[in-house]
N, C-alpha and C positions, 0 to 999 in steps of 0.2 A: 782568596784562599780556594784552592781546588778541592773537590771532594776526595776522600781517601781512596776511592776506587779508581781514580783516573789521575795519576800524578805524572807530570812530564817534567823532565829536567832540562833546562836551557843550556847547561854546560856538561861536558863529560865528567864522569866520576867513577869511583871504584867501590865495590862492596865485597868484602871478604876475598880480595884478590881478583875479582871479576871486573873487567873494564866495561863500563856502560857508556855507549856513545851519546853525544848530545842529542836532545830531541826524542830520546827513547821514552815511550809511555810505559809506566810501571804500574802493574795491577797487583796489589798485594793479595795473598790468599788468606783471608780472615779465618778460614776453617783451621789452618795450622795454629793460629793463636788460640783458638777455642779448644784445641786438643793437646795443648802443651802440658806435659806431665809435671813440669816444674812449677806451673801455676795452679793447675786443677788437681784435686786429690784423686778423682776417678773420672778422667775425661771422656771415656768411651761408654759411660753409663748415663741413663736418664736419671738425674738427681735434682729435683726441683729446689731442694734446700741449700744447694751450693751457693757459694759467694757469687754475687751478681756482677762479676767483672767482665761480662760479655761485651763484645765490640759491635753489636748489631747496629748501633747508631754512630759508629766511627770512634775516633779517639784524637786526643791532642787538640791542636788549633782548629782542626776541621770537624770537630764533633758536631753532630746535629743538634741545633738549638731546640728542635721540636720534640726531643725525647720525653720530657715531662708531659707535654700536651698529648703525645701519642698514648702514654700510659693512662691518662685521664679519659681520653676518648674511648679507649678499649674498655675501661670500666663502665662508662656510660652506655656504650652500645650493648655490651653483654647484659647489663642490668635491664635495659629496655627489652631485649630479646627474651629474658627469663621471666619478667614480671607477669605477662598474661598467661603463662603456663600454670594450670591448676595443680597438676601432678607432675612433679619434677624431682629428680634425685637431690636437688639443692633445696634446703628448707627455706621457703620464702615466707610462709605464714605458719606459725607454730600452733598446733592444736592445744586446747586447754588441758592441763594436767595438774595433779596434786602432788605436793612434796611434803614429807614430814621430816623436820630437822630435829635431831637429838644430839646432846653432847656425847662425845666419845665415852665408851665404858658404861653406858646406860642402855636400857632396852632389852629386848629378847635375846639378842646375840651380841656379845662384845668380842673384839679381837682377843685371841688368846684363850677363849673359852671353847669347850667342845659343844657341839650341837646336840 
């Protein structure tokens, strides 16, 4: 199996009416797939909550088998980098605090009552 970024065809073929000679190396433009408005709701916006159908690790028969390992390694590396930082915007160690829990409708102010 060849990687998706370097596909060579041993025989001539045609795509959408274009004749491709034998031995031509085909390099797909994955950015086009990531900006397809038929797949993505807002393709030109940074939107972390979007469906994760990205092709960063390839697709089909040539998909990278290391994708789950890469995600795990990224988590481990970022965790190791953030652990020694005492003051970071990510909460690593929670400071002690007190919480008072009350049933709804009791206490000094209940929803629907004026203050």
